[in-house]
GUGU-300184 format. One record per atom (N, C-alpha, C, CB): x, y, z; atom name; chain. Coordinates in pm, whole numbers, plus 50000, padded with zeros to 5 digits. Glycine has a CB too. Layout:
BEGIN
<<X, Y, Z>, CA, A>,
...
This chain:
BEGIN
<<31541, 75734, 33493>, N, A>,
<<31569, 75619, 33411>, CA, A>,
<<31686, 75643, 33319>, C, A>,
<<31447, 75582, 33331>, CB, A>,
<<31725, 75769, 33301>, N, A>,
<<31837, 75797, 33212>, CA, A>,
<<31969, 75743, 33264>, C, A>,
<<31849, 75946, 33189>, CB, A>,
<<31979, 75716, 33394>, N, A>,
<<32101, 75660, 33450>, CA, A>,
<<32101, 75508, 33454>, C, A>,
<<32123, 75714, 33589>, CB, A>,
<<31989, 75446, 33417>, N, A>,
<<31984, 75301, 33421>, CA, A>,
<<32034, 75243, 33289>, C, A>,
<<31842, 75252, 33451>, CB, A>,
<<32092, 75125, 33296>, N, A>,
<<32143, 75057, 33178>, CA, A>,
<<32037, 74967, 33117>, C, A>,
<<32268, 74975, 33213>, CB, A>,
<<31984, 74875, 33196>, N, A>,
<<31889, 74776, 33146>, CA, A>,
<<31780, 74752, 33250>, C, A>,
<<31961, 74644, 33111>, CB, A>,
<<31669, 74698, 33204>, N, A>,
<<31560, 74657, 33292>, CA, A>,
<<31546, 74505, 33282>, C, A>,
<<31425, 74729, 33254>, CB, A>,
<<31538, 74440, 33398>, N, A>,
<<31526, 74295, 33401>, CA, A>,
<<31413, 74252, 33492>, C, A>,
<<31657, 74231, 33446>, CB, A>,
<<31338, 74153, 33449>, N, A>,
<<31243, 74086, 33537>, CA, A>,
<<31325, 73992, 33625>, C, A>,
<<31131, 74009, 33457>, CB, A>,
<<31284, 73981, 33750>, N, A>,
<<31358, 73896, 33843>, CA, A>,
<<31265, 73841, 33949>, C, A>,
<<31474, 73973, 33908>, CB, A>,
<<31304, 73729, 34009>, N, A>,
<<31232, 73675, 34123>, CA, A>,
<<31325, 73682, 34243>, C, A>,
<<31184, 73527, 34097>, CB, A>,
<<31276, 73741, 34351>, N, A>,
<<31358, 73760, 34471>, CA, A>,
<<31362, 73630, 34551>, C, A>,
<<31301, 73875, 34558>, CB, A>,
<<31484, 73580, 34573>, N, A>,
<<31504, 73455, 34646>, CA, A>,
<<31541, 73479, 34792>, C, A>,
<<31611, 73373, 34579>, CB, A>,
<<31613, 73590, 34819>, N, A>,
<<31660, 73617, 34955>, CA, A>,
<<31671, 73767, 34976>, C, A>,
<<31796, 73547, 34981>, CB, A>,
<<31635, 73809, 35096>, N, A>,
<<31658, 73947, 35138>, CA, A>,
<<31767, 73940, 35244>, C, A>,
<<31525, 74017, 35193>, CB, A>,
<<31887, 73981, 35206>, N, A>,
<<32000, 73971, 35298>, CA, A>,
<<31986, 74073, 35410>, C, A>,
<<32133, 73990, 35223>, CB, A>,
<<31959, 74198, 35372>, N, A>,
<<31936, 74305, 35468>, CA, A>,
<<31848, 74410, 35400>, C, A>,
<<32072, 74368, 35519>, CB, A>,
<<31845, 74531, 35452>, N, A>,
<<31756, 74633, 35398>, CA, A>,
<<31796, 74690, 35264>, C, A>,
<<31746, 74741, 35493>, CB, A>,
<<31915, 74658, 35215>, N, A>,
<<31957, 74712, 35085>, CA, A>,
<<32032, 74612, 34998>, C, A>,
<<32043, 74832, 35106>, CB, A>,
<<32020, 74484, 35028>, N, A>,
<<32084, 74380, 34947>, CA, A>,
<<31991, 74260, 34933>, C, A>,
<<32219, 74337, 35011>, CB, A>,
<<31973, 74215, 34809>, N, A>,
<<31887, 74100, 34781>, CA, A>,
<<31956, 74004, 34685>, C, A>,
<<31751, 74146, 34723>, CB, A>,
<<31906, 73881, 34680>, N, A>,
<<31951, 73781, 34584>, CA, A>,
<<31832, 73745, 34496>, C, A>,
<<32011, 73654, 34655>, CB, A>,
<<31856, 73744, 34364>, N, A>,
<<31748, 73720, 34268>, CA, A>,
<<31791, 73623, 34159>, C, A>,
<<31703, 73851, 34205>, CB, A>,
<<31691, 73563, 34095>, N, A>,
<<31710, 73494, 33968>, CA, A>,
<<31663, 73593, 33862>, C, A>,
<<31631, 73355, 33962>, CB, A>,
<<31750, 73624, 33767>, N, A>,
<<31724, 73726, 33665>, CA, A>,
<<31682, 73660, 33534>, C, A>,
<<31848, 73814, 33644>, CB, A>,
<<31569, 73704, 33482>, N, A>,
<<31520, 73657, 33352>, CA, A>,
<<31579, 73746, 33243>, C, A>,
<<31363, 73659, 33347>, CB, A>,
<<31668, 73690, 33163>, N, A>,
<<31732, 73765, 33055>, CA, A>,
<<31651, 73759, 32925>, C, A>,
<<31872, 73712, 33031>, CB, A>,
<<31544, 73682, 32926>, N, A>,
<<31464, 73663, 32806>, CA, A>,
<<31517, 73545, 32725>, C, A>,
<<31464, 73792, 32720>, CB, A>,
<<31442, 73504, 32625>, N, A>,
<<31481, 73395, 32537>, CA, A>,
<<31513, 73266, 32613>, C, A>,
<<31602, 73436, 32454>, CB, A>,
<<31446, 73246, 32727>, N, A>,
<<31466, 73124, 32806>, CA, A>,
<<31595, 73119, 32884>, C, A>,
<<31460, 73007, 32717>, CB, A>,
<<31661, 73233, 32900>, N, A>,
<<31790, 73238, 32972>, CA, A>,
<<31769, 73304, 33108>, C, A>,
<<31898, 73315, 32888>, CB, A>,
<<31814, 73236, 33212>, N, A>,
<<31803, 73288, 33348>, CA, A>,
<<31939, 73285, 33415>, C, A>,
<<31700, 73208, 33431>, CB, A>,
<<31974, 73394, 33485>, N, A>,
<<32093, 73396, 33569>, CA, A>,
<<32046, 73378, 33713>, C, A>,
<<32176, 73531, 33552>, CB, A>,
<<32091, 73272, 33777>, N, A>,
<<32047, 73243, 33913>, CA, A>,
<<32140, 73305, 34016>, C, A>,
<<32039, 73093, 33934>, CB, A>,
<<32083, 73331, 34132>, N, A>,
<<32156, 73373, 34252>, CA, A>,
<<32244, 73497, 34230>, C, A>,
<<32243, 73260, 34300>, CB, A>,
<<32186, 73600, 34171>, N, A>,
<<32258, 73726, 34149>, CA, A>,
<<32229, 73821, 34265>, C, A>,
<<32217, 73790, 34013>, CB, A>,
<<32337, 73876, 34324>, N, A>,
<<32321, 73968, 34436>, CA, A>,
<<32311, 74111, 34384>, C, A>,
<<32440, 73955, 34534>, CB, A>,
<<32215, 74187, 34439>, N, A>,
<<32193, 74326, 34403>, CA, A>,
<<32197, 74414, 34526>, C, A>,
<<32061, 74342, 34331>, CB, A>,
<<32266, 74525, 34513>, N, A>,
<<32270, 74631, 34614>, CA, A>,
<<32178, 74740, 34563>, C, A>,
<<32417, 74686, 34639>, CB, A>,
<<32087, 74787, 34648>, N, A>,
<<31996, 74895, 34610>, CA, A>,
<<32079, 75020, 34582>, C, A>,
<<31890, 74921, 34722>, CB, A>,
<<32066, 75073, 34463>, N, A>,
<<32143, 75191, 34424>, CA, A>,
<<32099, 75314, 34503>, C, A>,
<<32126, 75216, 34274>, CB, A>,
<<32199, 75389, 34551>, N, A>,
<<32176, 75522, 34607>, CA, A>,
<<32123, 75527, 34748>, C, A>,
<<32084, 75591, 34523>, CB, A>,
<<32113, 75412, 34815>, N, A>,
<<32063, 75415, 34953>, CA, A>,
<<32154, 75332, 35044>, C, A>,
<<31918, 75362, 34961>, CB, A>,
<<32142, 75360, 35173>, N, A>,
<<32211, 75281, 35274>, CA, A>,
<<32112, 75256, 35387>, C, A>,
<<32342, 75353, 35325>, CB, A>,
<<32086, 75130, 35415>, N, A>,
<<31996, 75090, 35523>, CA, A>,
<<32079, 75049, 35644>, C, A>,
<<31901, 74974, 35478>, CB, A>,
<<32021, 75053, 35763>, N, A>,
<<32094, 75011, 35884>, CA, A>,
<<32143, 74867, 35873>, C, A>,
<<32004, 75027, 36008>, CB, A>,
<<32255, 74841, 35938>, N, A>,
<<32315, 74707, 35937>, CA, A>,
<<32243, 74614, 36034>, C, A>,
<<32464, 74716, 35973>, CB, A>,
<<32265, 74484, 36016>, N, A>,
<<32200, 74382, 36099>, CA, A>,
<<32278, 74351, 36227>, C, A>,
<<32182, 74254, 36019>, CB, A>,
<<32383, 74426, 36253>, N, A>,
<<32463, 74400, 36372>, CA, A>,
<<32505, 74533, 36434>, C, A>,
<<32588, 74314, 36338>, CB, A>,
<<32554, 74526, 36556>, N, A>,
<<32600, 74647, 36624>, CA, A>,
<<32484, 74733, 36673>, C, A>,
<<32688, 74728, 36532>, CB, A>,
<<32510, 74862, 36685>, N, A>,
<<32413, 74957, 36739>, CA, A>,
<<32285, 74966, 36657>, C, A>,
<<32475, 75093, 36750>, CB, A>,
<<32296, 74938, 36528>, N, A>,
<<32179, 74954, 36439>, CA, A>,
<<32102, 74822, 36419>, C, A>,
<<32225, 75008, 36305>, CB, A>,
<<32132, 74720, 36498>, N, A>,
<<32073, 74588, 36476>, CA, A>,
<<31920, 74591, 36472>, C, A>,
<<32119, 74492, 36584>, CB, A>,
<<31857, 74656, 36568>, N, A>,
<<31710, 74660, 36572>, CA, A>,
<<31653, 74727, 36447>, C, A>,
<<31662, 74734, 36699>, CB, A>,
<<31709, 74841, 36410>, N, A>,
<<31664, 74912, 36288>, CA, A>,
<<31695, 74829, 36164>, C, A>,
<<31731, 75051, 36277>, CB, A>,
<<31809, 74762, 36163>, N, A>,
<<31847, 74677, 36050>, CA, A>,
<<31749, 74563, 36028>, C, A>,
<<31987, 74622, 36070>, CB, A>,
<<31708, 74499, 36138>, N, A>,
<<31611, 74389, 36127>, CA, A>,
<<31474, 74441, 36081>, C, A>,
<<31596, 74317, 36262>, CB, A>,
<<31438, 74561, 36126>, N, A>,
<<31311, 74620, 36082>, CA, A>,
<<31314, 74649, 35932>, C, A>,
<<31282, 74750, 36161>, CB, A>,
<<31427, 74699, 35883>, N, A>,
<<31441, 74726, 35739>, CA, A>,
<<31438, 74597, 35658>, C, A>,
<<31571, 74803, 35711>, CB, A>,
<<31506, 74497, 35706>, N, A>,
<<31506, 74367, 35639>, CA, A>,
<<31364, 74312, 35629>, C, A>,
<<31598, 74267, 35713>, CB, A>,
<<31288, 74322, 35736>, N, A>,
<<31150, 74276, 35737>, CA, A>,
<<31063, 74359, 35641>, C, A>,
<<31092, 74281, 35879>, CB, A>,
<<31086, 74488, 35638>, N, A>,
<<31013, 74579, 35550>, CA, A>,
<<31031, 74539, 35403>, C, A>,
<<31059, 74725, 35571>, CB, A>,
<<31157, 74515, 35366>, N, A>,
<<31188, 74474, 35228>, CA, A>,
<<31130, 74336, 35200>, C, A>,
<<31340, 74476, 35203>, CB, A>,
<<31148, 74243, 35293>, N, A>,
<<31096, 74107, 35276>, CA, A>,
<<30945, 74108, 35254>, C, A>,
<<31130, 74021, 35398>, CB, A>,
<<30874, 74184, 35334>, N, A>,
<<30727, 74191, 35321>, CA, A>,
<<30684, 74236, 35182>, C, A>,
<<30669, 74286, 35427>, CB, A>,
<<30763, 74321, 35120>, N, A>,
<<30725, 74376, 34991>, CA, A>,
<<30767, 74290, 34872>, C, A>,
<<30784, 74511, 34976>, CB, A>,
<<30884, 74224, 34880>, N, A>,
<<30935, 74161, 34757>, CA, A>,
<<30981, 74017, 34769>, C, A>,
<<31046, 74241, 34707>, CB, A>,
<<31002, 73962, 34887>, N, A>,
<<31055, 73826, 34898>, CA, A>,
<<30962, 73726, 34830>, C, A>,
<<31074, 73787, 35046>, CB, A>,
<<31017, 73647, 34739>, N, A>,
<<30942, 73546, 34666>, CA, A>,
<<30858, 73601, 34553>, C, A>,
<<30855, 73473, 34760>, CB, A>,
<<30871, 73730, 34527>, N, A>,
<<30786, 73794, 34426>, CA, A>,
<<30866, 73834, 34302>, C, A>,
<<30719, 73917, 34485>, CB, A>,
<<30792, 73861, 34196>, N, A>,
<<30851, 73912, 34072>, CA, A>,
<<30870, 74063, 34085>, C, A>,
<<30761, 73876, 33947>, CB, A>,
<<30986, 74110, 34044>, N, A>,
<<31018, 74252, 34047>, CA, A>,
<<31080, 74291, 33913>, C, A>,
<<31113, 74286, 34164>, CB, A>,
<<31106, 74419, 33895>, N, A>,
<<31184, 74467, 33781>, CA, A>,
<<31302, 74545, 33839>, C, A>,
<<31097, 74556, 33683>, CB, A>,
<<31421, 74511, 33792>, N, A>,
<<31543, 74578, 33836>, CA, A>,
<<31596, 74664, 33723>, C, A>,
<<31650, 74475, 33882>, CB, A>,
<<31623, 74791, 33755>, N, A>,
<<31691, 74880, 33661>, CA, A>,
<<31838, 74882, 33702>, C, A>,
<<31628, 75027, 33661>, CB, A>,
<<31926, 74825, 33621>, N, A>,
<<32067, 74823, 33658>, CA, A>,
<<32130, 74958, 33630>, C, A>,
<<32142, 74712, 33581>, CB, A>,
<<32234, 74990, 33708>, N, A>,
<<32300, 75120, 33698>, CA, A>,
<<32432, 75109, 33622>, C, A>,
<<32324, 75177, 33838>, CB, A>,
<<32508, 75007, 33648>, N, A>,
<<32637, 74985, 33581>, CA, A>,
<<32633, 74851, 33510>, C, A>,
<<32754, 74990, 33682>, CB, A>,
<<32728, 74829, 33417>, N, A>,
<<32738, 74695, 33358>, CA, A>,
<<32848, 74615, 33428>, C, A>,
<<32768, 74704, 33205>, CB, A>,
<<32885, 74658, 33547>, N, A>,
<<32986, 74584, 33624>, CA, A>,
<<32944, 74583, 33770>, C, A>,
<<33128, 74648, 33607>, CB, A>,
<<33003, 74492, 33844>, N, A>,
<<32971, 74479, 33985>, CA, A>,
<<33049, 74580, 34067>, C, A>,
<<32999, 74337, 34035>, CB, A>,
<<32994, 74614, 34184>, N, A>,
<<33065, 74704, 34274>, CA, A>,
<<33169, 74625, 34353>, C, A>,
<<32967, 74777, 34370>, CB, A>,
<<33239, 74690, 34444>, N, A>,
<<33356, 74629, 34509>, CA, A>,
<<33325, 74504, 34590>, C, A>,
<<33420, 74730, 34598>, CB, A>,
<<33200, 74483, 34630>, N, A>,
<<33164, 74364, 34705>, CA, A>,
<<33099, 74257, 34617>, C, A>,
<<33070, 74400, 34819>, CB, A>,
<<33107, 74275, 34485>, N, A>,
<<33058, 74174, 34392>, CA, A>,
<<32908, 74175, 34368>, C, A>,
<<33096, 74042, 34441>, CB, A>,
<<32843, 74287, 34399>, N, A>,
<<32699, 74297, 34378>, CA, A>,
<<32671, 74392, 34262>, C, A>,
<<32627, 74346, 34507>, CB, A>,
<<32562, 74366, 34191>, N, A>,
<<32514, 74458, 34089>, CA, A>,
<<32441, 74571, 34160>, C, A>,
<<32420, 74386, 33985>, CB, A>,
<<32442, 74691, 34101>, N, A>,
<<32368, 74804, 34156>, CA, A>,
<<32240, 74824, 34079>, C, A>,
<<32454, 74932, 34154>, CB, A>,
<<32130, 74849, 34149>, N, A>,
<<32006, 74870, 34076>, CA, A>,
<<31897, 74937, 34156>, C, A>,
<<31956, 74741, 34028>, CB, A>,
<<31800, 74987, 34082>, N, A>,
<<31676, 75036, 34140>, CA, A>,
<<31579, 74917, 34139>, C, A>,
<<31617, 75161, 34060>, CB, A>,
<<31514, 74896, 34250>, N, A>,
<<31427, 74781, 34267>, CA, A>,
<<31281, 74829, 34257>, C, A>,
<<31454, 74708, 34404>, CB, A>,
<<31208, 74772, 34164>, N, A>,
<<31069, 74812, 34142>, CA, A>,
<<30977, 74692, 34163>, C, A>,
<<31050, 74870, 33999>, CB, A>,
<<30869, 74715, 34238>, N, A>,
<<30771, 74609, 34260>, CA, A>,
<<30632, 74666, 34235>, C, A>,
<<30782, 74550, 34405>, CB, A>,
<<30539, 74577, 34211>, N, A>,
<<30406, 74619, 34172>, CA, A>,
<<30308, 74612, 34290>, C, A>,
<<30355, 74532, 34056>, CB, A>,
<<30233, 74721, 34305>, N, A>,
<<30124, 74727, 34402>, CA, A>,
<<29999, 74757, 34321>, C, A>,
<<30150, 74835, 34515>, CB, A>,
<<29904, 74664, 34322>, N, A>,
<<29787, 74673, 34235>, CA, A>,
<<29838, 74683, 34091>, C, A>,
<<29696, 74797, 34272>, CB, A>,
<<29812, 74791, 34021>, N, A>,
<<29861, 74805, 33884>, CA, A>,
<<29968, 74911, 33872>, C, A>,
<<29747, 74838, 33791>, CB, A>,
<<30030, 74949, 33984>, N, A>,
<<30127, 75058, 33984>, CA, A>,
<<30266, 75007, 34027>, C, A>,
<<30081, 75172, 34077>, CB, A>,
<<30369, 75047, 33952>, N, A>,
<<30506, 75013, 33988>, CA, A>,
<<30557, 75110, 34094>, C, A>,
<<30598, 75014, 33864>, CB, A>,
<<30623, 75056, 34197>, N, A>,
<<30678, 75135, 34307>, CA, A>,
<<30829, 75115, 34310>, C, A>,
<<30613, 75094, 34443>, CB, A>,
<<30904, 75225, 34317>, N, A>,
<<31049, 75222, 34331>, CA, A>,
<<31079, 75200, 34480>, C, A>,
<<31116, 75355, 34276>, CB, A>,
<<31125, 75080, 34515>, N, A>,
<<31150, 75047, 34655>, CA, A>,
<<31265, 75130, 34713>, C, A>,
<<31181, 74899, 34669>, CB, A>,
<<31365, 75162, 34633>, N, A>,
<<31475, 75246, 34681>, CA, A>,
<<31419, 75378, 34733>, C, A>,
<<31578, 75272, 34567>, CB, A>,
<<31336, 75443, 34650>, N, A>,
<<31275, 75572, 34685>, CA, A>,
<<31182, 75556, 34806>, C, A>,
<<31197, 75630, 34565>, CB, A>,
<<31104, 75448, 34808>, N, A>,
<<31013, 75423, 34919>, CA, A>,
<<31089, 75410, 35051>, C, A>,
<<30931, 75297, 34892>, CB, A>,
<<31204, 75344, 35047>, N, A>,
<<31285, 75329, 35168>, CA, A>,
<<31330, 75465, 35220>, C, A>,
<<31408, 75239, 35140>, CB, A>,
<<31371, 75553, 35131>, N, A>,
<<31412, 75689, 35170>, CA, A>,
<<31291, 75765, 35227>, C, A>,
<<31474, 75766, 35049>, CB, A>,
<<31182, 75764, 35152>, N, A>,
<<31062, 75839, 35192>, CA, A>,
<<31008, 75794, 35327>, C, A>,
<<30953, 75824, 35086>, CB, A>,
<<31021, 75666, 35359>, N, A>,
<<30971, 75612, 35486>, CA, A>,
<<31078, 75606, 35594>, C, A>,
<<30914, 75475, 35464>, CB, A>,
<<31190, 75673, 35569>, N, A>,
<<31300, 75684, 35667>, CA, A>,
<<31355, 75548, 35712>, C, A>,
<<31252, 75761, 35788>, CB, A>,
<<31351, 75451, 35618>, N, A>,
<<31408, 75320, 35643>, CA, A>,
<<31554, 75316, 35595>, C, A>,
<<31325, 75210, 35574>, CB, A>,
<<31595, 75416, 35517>, N, A>,
<<31730, 75424, 35462>, CA, A>,
<<31763, 75570, 35437>, C, A>,
<<31744, 75340, 35330>, CB, A>,
<<31892, 75596, 35412>, N, A>,
<<31936, 75731, 35377>, CA, A>,
<<31998, 75728, 35238>, C, A>,
<<32039, 75785, 35482>, CB, A>,
<<32002, 75844, 35175>, N, A>,
<<32068, 75856, 35045>, CA, A>,
<<32216, 75831, 35064>, C, A>,
<<32043, 75997, 34980>, CB, A>,
<<32276, 75754, 34971>, N, A>,
<<32416, 75713, 34985>, CA, A>,
<<32485, 75717, 34850>, C, A>,
<<32426, 75572, 35047>, CB, A>,
<<32590, 75795, 34840>, N, A>,
<<32675, 75803, 34720>, CA, A>,
<<32596, 75829, 34593>, C, A>,
<<32755, 75674, 34704>, CB, A>,
<<32494, 75912, 34601>, N, A>,
<<32413, 75946, 34486>, CA, A>,
<<32343, 76078, 34514>, C, A>,
<<32310, 75835, 34453>, CB, A>,
<<32300, 76144, 34412>, N, A>,
<<32214, 76260, 34427>, CA, A>,
<<32074, 76207, 34457>, C, A>,
<<32215, 76352, 34297>, CB, A>,
<<32003, 76271, 34546>, N, A>,
<<31871, 76219, 34586>, CA, A>,
<<31777, 76201, 34466>, C, A>,
<<31806, 76313, 34686>, CB, A>,
<<31791, 76282, 34365>, N, A>,
<<31704, 76270, 34248>, CA, A>,
<<31734, 76145, 34165>, C, A>,
<<31719, 76394, 34160>, CB, A>,
<<31850, 76084, 34185>, N, A>,
<<31888, 75964, 34109>, CA, A>,
<<31833, 75835, 34171>, C, A>,
<<32040, 75954, 34100>, CB, A>,
<<31794, 75842, 34297>, N, A>,
<<31746, 75723, 34366>, CA, A>,
<<31615, 75680, 34304>, C, A>,
<<31730, 75748, 34518>, CB, A>,
C-alpha cells in the first residue's frame, strides 16, 4: 500500500479485457467521475486477438465474473494517466467479508504475468 496514492470506491461498468476495466469512481461528497478506464497495475493478461485470443477471452471472463457490475476499491498508483490514457491501479473486490487483490489473484492463478513492476508491488 505504500506505493498507492489514493483509495476509491468504484462500480465496474465494463471489463474490456483481462487487465483493463471502465468504472464510475466515487470521489465522496456526492462527486462521481464516470467512465474512467483503469489498467491493472503490475500485470499483463493475454490479448483478445491473435495467438492469445482464447486465453484472452478466458481472462476477460474471469475478471467479469468477479467484478462486473459490482462495487470495488481501487488503489491508484500514479496521479496521472499512462500512455494509453488509463489510470493505473490495484483492483480489490470483496469475497464474504475479505478484500481480495484481483491483480495478485490473476498472477497466482496464472491468468496474467508480472509486468513492469516488482512482483511484491502487485
